[in-house]
Residue, then its C-alpha position, 0 to 999 in steps of 0.5 A: x516510461x516515465x516515474x510519477x512525481x512526488x513533487x509538492x503535487x503528487x497526491x496521498x494514494x488512499x486518500x488523494x490529498x496532498x503528501x506531508x514530507x514527514x510522512x511522505x509517500x502520505x499525506x498523514x501518520x493516519x493513511x499510513x498506519x491504515x496503509x500498514x494494516x492493511x498489509x498486516x491484514x492481508x487486504x492487498x494479498x494477490x490471488x494464486x492459484x489453489x494449494x495441493x493440501x495432499x500431504x506426501x508420504 
């Protein structure tokens, strides 16, 4: 499967505006910061199975 291009036609993954080279793969510092806050705030967390809460003793 070919990789998506990162050329002039690439779009910001958050707002779909054209990517700016200084902020790639985003269009601006604002979108870059929004993405970072999603990671830090666990906004990109994937569901998994529940952890066992019983302590082994």
